[in-house]
C-alpha positions as CSV (number, residue, x, y, z in Angstrom):
1,M,0.0,0.0,0.0
2,K,2.8,2.3,0.9
3,N,4.5,1.4,-2.4
4,I,1.4,2.3,-4.4
5,K,1.0,5.7,-2.6
6,Y,4.7,6.4,-3.1
7,T,4.4,5.6,-6.8
8,Y,1.3,7.9,-7.2
9,K,3.1,10.7,-5.4
10,R,6.2,10.3,-7.6
11,L,4.1,10.3,-10.8
12,F,2.3,13.4,-9.6
13,V,5.6,15.2,-8.9
14,V,7.0,14.2,-12.3
15,G,3.7,15.2,-14.1
16,F,3.6,18.5,-12.3
17,A,7.3,19.2,-13.2
18,L,6.6,18.3,-16.9
19,M,3.5,20.6,-17.0
20,I,5.6,23.5,-15.6
21,S,8.4,22.9,-18.0
22,C,5.9,22.8,-20.9
23,L,4.3,26.0,-19.8
24,A,7.6,27.8,-19.4
25,H,8.6,26.5,-22.7
26,A,5.4,27.9,-24.3
27,V,5.7,31.3,-22.5
28,S,9.4,31.5,-23.6
29,D,8.3,30.7,-27.2
30,E,5.6,33.4,-27.0
31,V,8.0,36.0,-25.7
32,Q,10.6,35.1,-28.3
33,F,8.0,35.3,-31.0
34,A,7.0,38.7,-29.7
35,D,10.5,39.9,-29.7
36,D,11.2,38.4,-33.2
37,S,8.0,39.9,-34.6
38,V,9.2,43.5,-33.9
39,E,11.1,45.3,-36.7
40,V,12.8,48.6,-36.2
41,S,13.9,50.3,-39.5
42,L,15.6,53.4,-40.7
43,L,13.5,54.9,-43.6
44,T,15.3,57.0,-46.2
45,C,13.1,59.0,-48.5
46,S,14.5,60.2,-51.9
47,P,14.3,63.9,-52.8
48,H,11.4,65.4,-54.5
49,D,10.7,68.8,-56.0
50,E,9.6,70.7,-52.8
51,I,12.5,73.1,-51.8
52,Y,12.6,71.6,-48.2
53,S,13.0,68.1,-49.6
54,L,15.7,68.5,-52.1
55,Y,18.0,66.7,-49.8
56,G,15.8,63.8,-48.9
57,H,14.4,62.8,-45.5
58,T,14.9,60.3,-42.7
59,A,12.4,58.7,-40.3
60,I,12.2,55.6,-38.0
61,R,9.6,52.8,-38.5
62,Y,8.5,50.6,-35.5
63,H,6.5,47.6,-36.9
64,D,5.1,44.8,-34.7
65,L,4.1,42.0,-37.1
66,R,2.3,40.2,-34.3
67,T,-0.1,43.0,-33.2
68,G,-0.1,45.0,-36.5
69,A,1.1,48.2,-34.8
70,D,3.1,50.1,-37.5
71,W,4.2,53.6,-36.6
72,T,6.6,56.1,-38.2
73,F,8.6,58.5,-35.9
74,N,9.4,61.5,-37.9
75,Y,11.6,64.4,-36.6
76,G,10.9,66.6,-39.7
77,V,7.4,68.0,-38.6
78,F,7.1,71.8,-38.9
79,N,4.5,74.4,-39.7
80,F,5.5,76.2,-42.9
81,K,2.7,78.7,-42.3
82,A,4.0,79.8,-38.9
83,P,4.7,83.6,-38.8
84,F,8.1,84.6,-40.3
85,F,8.9,80.9,-40.9
86,V,11.5,81.7,-43.6
87,A,13.2,84.4,-41.6
88,R,13.3,82.2,-38.5
89,F,14.7,79.3,-40.6
90,L,17.5,81.6,-42.0
91,F,18.5,82.8,-38.5
92,G,18.4,79.3,-37.0
93,L,15.4,80.0,-34.8
94,T,13.1,77.3,-36.2
95,D,11.6,74.8,-34.0
96,Y,10.8,71.4,-35.4
97,E,9.3,68.4,-33.6
98,L,8.9,64.7,-33.4
99,G,5.6,63.4,-35.0
100,V,4.2,59.9,-34.9
101,V,1.8,58.7,-37.7
102,P,0.8,55.3,-39.1
103,F,3.4,54.1,-41.6
104,S,0.6,53.8,-44.2
105,V,0.0,57.6,-43.9
106,F,3.7,58.4,-44.1
107,K,4.0,56.1,-47.1
108,E,1.1,57.7,-48.9
109,E,2.5,61.1,-48.5
110,Y,5.7,60.2,-50.3
111,R,3.8,58.3,-52.9
112,R,2.1,61.5,-53.9
113,F,5.5,63.1,-54.1
114,G,6.8,60.3,-56.3
115,S,9.7,59.6,-54.0
116,A,11.2,56.2,-53.2
117,V,11.4,55.0,-49.6
118,T,14.2,52.6,-48.7
119,E,13.8,50.6,-45.5
120,Q,16.8,49.3,-43.6
121,V,15.7,46.8,-41.0
122,L,18.1,47.1,-38.0
123,N,19.7,44.0,-36.5
124,L,18.9,44.8,-32.9
125,T,18.6,42.5,-29.9
126,P,15.3,42.3,-28.0
127,D,16.7,44.6,-25.3
128,E,17.9,47.1,-27.9
129,K,14.4,47.2,-29.5
130,L,12.8,47.8,-26.2
131,A,15.2,50.5,-25.3
132,L,14.8,52.4,-28.5
133,R,11.0,52.1,-28.1
134,H,11.2,53.6,-24.6
135,A,13.5,56.3,-25.9
136,L,11.2,57.2,-28.7
137,E,8.2,57.2,-26.4
138,E,10.1,59.5,-23.9
139,N,11.0,61.8,-26.7
140,Y,7.5,62.1,-27.9
141,K,6.2,63.5,-24.6
142,P,4.9,67.1,-25.1
143,E,7.7,68.5,-23.0
144,N,10.5,66.7,-25.2
145,R,9.2,66.5,-28.7
146,V,10.0,70.1,-29.8
147,Y,13.7,70.9,-30.7
148,R,15.6,73.8,-32.1
149,Y,16.2,72.6,-35.8
150,N,19.6,73.2,-37.5
151,F,19.9,72.2,-41.1
152,L,23.5,71.0,-41.0
153,Y,24.1,70.1,-37.4
154,D,20.7,69.0,-35.8
155,N,18.2,68.0,-38.4
156,C,15.7,65.1,-38.7
157,T,18.4,62.8,-40.0
158,V,21.0,63.6,-37.2
159,R,18.1,63.2,-34.6
160,A,17.1,59.7,-35.9
161,R,20.8,58.6,-36.0
162,N,21.4,59.9,-32.4
163,I,18.4,58.2,-30.9
164,I,19.2,54.9,-32.5
165,E,22.8,55.1,-31.3
166,S,21.7,56.1,-27.7
167,A,19.5,53.1,-27.4
168,I,22.2,50.7,-28.8
169,G,25.2,52.4,-27.2
170,K,27.1,54.8,-29.3
171,E,30.4,53.1,-28.4
172,S,29.2,49.7,-29.9
173,V,28.2,51.3,-33.2
174,K,31.1,51.3,-35.7
175,Y,30.7,52.6,-39.2
176,E,32.9,51.4,-42.1
177,S,34.5,54.8,-42.7
178,Q,35.2,55.1,-39.0
179,R,36.6,51.5,-38.7
180,L,38.8,51.9,-41.7
181,S,39.7,55.5,-40.9
182,L,38.8,56.4,-44.4
183,P,39.3,60.1,-45.5
184,V,36.4,61.9,-47.1
185,D,37.0,62.1,-50.8
186,E,37.7,65.6,-52.3
187,E,34.5,65.8,-54.3
188,H,32.4,65.6,-51.2
189,N,34.7,66.9,-48.4
190,T,32.8,70.1,-47.5
191,Y,29.3,71.0,-46.6
192,R,28.9,73.1,-49.9
193,K,30.1,70.4,-52.3
194,L,27.7,67.9,-50.7
195,L,24.8,70.4,-51.0
196,H,25.7,71.0,-54.7
197,I,25.0,67.3,-55.4
198,Y,21.3,67.8,-54.4
199,T,20.8,71.2,-55.9
200,K,22.2,70.3,-59.3
201,G,19.4,71.2,-61.8
202,H,18.0,73.8,-59.4
203,P,20.3,76.7,-60.0
204,W,18.4,79.3,-57.9
205,A,18.1,77.0,-54.9
206,Q,21.8,76.4,-55.2
207,F,22.4,80.2,-55.6
208,G,20.4,80.8,-52.4
209,D,22.4,78.3,-50.4
210,D,25.7,79.7,-51.6
211,L,24.7,83.2,-51.0
212,C,23.9,82.4,-47.4
213,L,26.8,80.2,-46.6
214,G,30.2,81.5,-45.5
215,F,33.6,80.2,-45.9
216,K,33.1,77.8,-43.0
217,A,31.0,75.7,-45.5
218,D,34.1,75.2,-47.4
219,L,36.2,73.8,-44.6
220,E,36.8,70.0,-44.7
221,I,34.4,67.9,-42.8
222,T,34.6,64.4,-41.3
223,W,32.6,61.3,-42.4
224,R,30.4,61.7,-39.4
225,E,29.5,65.3,-40.2
226,K,28.4,64.0,-43.7
227,Q,25.6,62.0,-42.0
228,F,23.3,65.1,-41.8
229,L,22.2,64.0,-45.3
230,P,19.8,61.1,-45.4
231,E,21.5,59.1,-48.2
232,E,24.9,59.5,-46.6
233,L,23.6,58.0,-43.3
234,M,21.8,55.3,-45.2
235,S,25.1,54.4,-46.9
236,D,27.1,54.3,-43.6
237,M,24.3,52.3,-41.8
238,Q,24.4,49.7,-44.6
239,Q,28.2,49.1,-43.9
240,G,27.9,49.6,-40.1
241,R,28.7,46.9,-37.5
242,L,27.6,46.4,-33.8
243,M,30.2,45.3,-31.4
244,D,29.2,44.1,-27.9
245,G,29.6,41.2,-25.6
246,Y,26.0,40.0,-26.0
247,A,26.1,38.9,-29.6
248,G,29.6,39.6,-30.8
249,I,30.1,41.5,-34.1
250,R,27.0,41.7,-36.2
251,P,25.9,43.9,-39.1
252,L,24.0,46.9,-38.2
253,V,21.4,46.3,-40.9
254,K,19.7,43.0,-41.1
255,Q,17.7,43.6,-44.3
256,T,17.3,46.4,-46.9
257,R,14.2,46.6,-49.0
258,L,12.3,49.1,-51.0
259,A,9.2,50.1,-49.0
260,L,8.0,52.4,-51.8
261,E,8.9,52.3,-55.5
262,P,9.8,55.7,-57.0
263,G,6.9,57.3,-58.8
264,V,6.4,60.0,-61.3
265,Q,7.6,63.4,-60.1
266,F,6.0,66.7,-61.5
267,V,8.8,69.2,-61.7
268,S,7.6,72.8,-61.8
269,S,9.4,75.0,-64.3
270,G,11.4,77.6,-62.4
271,F,12.8,81.0,-63.7
272,P,14.0,80.4,-67.2
273,L,17.4,82.1,-66.7
274,T,20.2,81.1,-64.5
275,P,21.9,83.4,-62.0
276,S,25.0,83.7,-64.4
277,Q,22.8,84.6,-67.2
278,C,21.0,87.3,-65.3
279,F,24.3,88.8,-64.2
280,Y,25.7,88.7,-67.7
281,I,22.7,90.6,-68.8
282,L,23.4,93.1,-66.1
283,L,27.1,93.4,-67.1
284,G,26.0,94.0,-70.8
285,I,23.7,96.8,-69.7
286,S,26.5,98.3,-67.5
287,V,29.0,98.2,-70.5
288,V,26.5,100.1,-72.7
289,V,25.8,102.6,-69.9
290,A,29.6,103.1,-69.4
291,A,30.1,103.6,-73.1
292,L,27.4,106.3,-73.2
293,E,28.8,108.0,-70.0
294,L,32.3,108.1,-71.4
295,Y,31.0,109.6,-74.7
296,R,29.0,112.2,-72.7
297,R,31.7,112.6,-70.0
298,R,28.9,112.5,-67.4
299,T,27.7,109.7,-65.3
300,F,24.1,108.4,-65.1
301,V,23.5,108.8,-61.4
302,C,20.2,107.0,-61.6
303,W,21.9,103.8,-62.8
304,D,24.4,104.1,-59.9
305,A,21.6,104.8,-57.4
306,L,19.7,101.7,-58.6
307,L,22.7,99.3,-58.3
308,M,23.7,100.8,-55.0
309,T,20.2,100.3,-53.6
310,L,20.0,96.7,-54.7
311,E,23.5,96.0,-53.5
312,G,22.8,97.7,-50.1
313,F,19.5,95.8,-49.3
314,A,21.2,92.5,-50.4
315,G,24.0,93.5,-48.0
316,I,21.7,94.0,-45.1
317,F,20.5,90.4,-45.6
318,I,24.0,89.0,-45.6
319,F,25.1,91.1,-42.8
320,L,22.1,90.0,-40.6
321,L,23.1,86.3,-41.3
322,F,26.4,86.9,-39.4
323,F,24.2,86.9,-36.2
324,S,22.4,83.7,-37.2
325,Q,22.6,80.6,-35.0
326,H,23.8,78.7,-38.1
327,P,27.6,78.6,-37.7
328,T,28.2,78.4,-41.3
329,T,26.5,81.6,-42.3
330,S,29.0,83.8,-40.3
331,T,32.2,85.2,-41.9
332,N,30.7,85.3,-45.3
333,L,33.2,87.0,-47.5
334,Q,30.5,87.9,-50.0
335,I,29.7,90.8,-47.6
336,F,32.7,92.7,-49.5
337,L,30.6,92.6,-52.6
338,L,27.1,93.0,-51.1
339,S,27.1,95.2,-48.1
340,P,24.9,97.8,-46.5
341,V,27.6,100.5,-47.0
342,P,26.3,101.9,-50.3
343,L,23.0,103.0,-48.7
344,F,24.9,105.6,-46.7
345,F,26.4,107.2,-49.9
346,I,23.4,107.3,-52.2
347,P,22.5,110.9,-51.4
348,N,26.0,112.2,-52.2
349,V,26.2,110.2,-55.4
350,V,22.8,111.4,-56.6
351,R,23.7,115.0,-55.9
352,R,27.1,114.5,-57.6
353,R,28.9,115.7,-54.4
354,P,32.5,114.6,-53.6
355,T,32.4,111.2,-52.0
356,R,34.9,108.5,-50.9
357,Y,32.5,105.8,-51.8
358,W,34.1,104.7,-55.0
359,K,37.6,104.2,-53.4
360,I,35.9,102.3,-50.5
361,S,34.1,100.2,-53.0
362,L,37.4,99.5,-54.9
363,I,39.1,98.2,-51.8
364,F,36.1,96.0,-50.9
365,L,36.2,94.5,-54.5
366,I,39.9,93.7,-54.2
367,I,39.2,91.9,-50.9
368,F,36.3,90.1,-52.5
369,F,38.4,88.8,-55.4
370,L,41.2,87.7,-53.0
371,G,38.6,86.0,-50.9
372,S,37.7,83.6,-53.8
373,F,40.8,81.7,-52.7
374,L,39.1,80.9,-49.3
375,Q,35.5,80.7,-50.2
376,D,33.4,79.3,-53.1
377,Y,31.0,82.1,-54.0
378,A,27.4,81.8,-55.3
379,E,27.1,81.5,-59.0
380,G,27.5,84.6,-60.9
381,M,29.0,86.6,-58.1
382,E,32.2,87.2,-60.0
383,I,30.3,88.5,-62.9
384,L,28.3,90.9,-60.6
385,A,31.6,92.0,-59.1
386,L,33.0,92.9,-62.6
387,C,29.8,94.9,-63.2
388,L,30.3,96.9,-60.0
389,L,34.1,97.2,-60.7
390,L,33.2,98.9,-64.1
391,R,31.0,101.4,-62.2
392,V,33.9,102.1,-59.9
393,C,36.4,102.7,-62.7
394,V,34.0,104.9,-64.7
395,N,33.1,107.1,-61.7
396,L,36.7,107.4,-60.7
397,Y,37.9,108.2,-64.2
398,L,35.1,110.8,-64.9
399,G,35.7,112.2,-61.5
400,A,39.3,112.7,-62.1
401,Q,38.6,114.3,-65.5
402,S,36.1,116.7,-63.9
403,K,38.8,117.8,-61.4
404,K,41.2,118.6,-64.2
405,T,38.7,120.6,-66.0
406,V,37.8,122.6,-62.9
407,I,41.6,123.3,-62.3
408,K,42.1,124.5,-65.8
């Protein structure tokens, strides 16, 4: 009887242990399935025709295949209709924020633009996925989601990179360029050269960029600084490695796929003339005016007043950018070509009074031409400089002839 009871008790214990083991195994499988079902991806959107998207865009996708939750975290949300948006953008006072929308909504927006969306599924551990989700949730809180946007140093792409690295551990992320200590090639080693790649075919957008950027945009940058551009970050991510004690060395990207095929883009026709063509026309008019002035031995003060007014107001714009929070807009040597100084001398020029303006302008132009060895100027600036130099020479020459006539 005792042996029978002992046998039943032993069978009960063994059965209970097997049941617990099976339950634990089932729960483990469910948790593992839940972890494996989550995909965290870097989304890179190709450029389209809108001026704010000439350089592409970056976002983060969080997709749970088990529950169907599919969200896009986008650091590029802004209100273009906000008061003085363009002025605030130029002076580095624009606030962007983190927005969260369903991936289907995000995808549809770029489908309408005709842009392609490349998805890089990150090769993260369950803990890293969870850490990134918590970081994004924390960043999306109302008190955290707004940030001061900077086009080159703190934009939507840089923000996406930084939060991914913070969740993984920045020290464990190794990019190919960093690992091999590769130098940046000379064709893409400055901010200006990189921007020119994306503004090719948009001469006036390129002119606007180059007019605002100072010589700091022509200083050599590092491979990491290049990552402010979405396609540069995507390329580095593709070759990246993760190094840690949990899973050893593994690729940063597990899978790359095209989440949205490129579509048809409707490119609006811009101004038919390039900046250089416009300035050549201005130079041609100046040559004709100068010939007439030399024939008449008398300057056309209205023409001088017009050029000085345009030069002065453009100079005010460049001068104000010296106080922008964008570091690359300060120390812009184009200030020696377009400066507010002419505005102070217009009354004397119009009344044909003696003025030192033309000698001051000549000194500025000489400095401007010498500065071309340090800074790449906006398209057509040298042509404009020749136009203004012609005005200086004509006024100095006719002024000298007038003094000789008075002396005689």
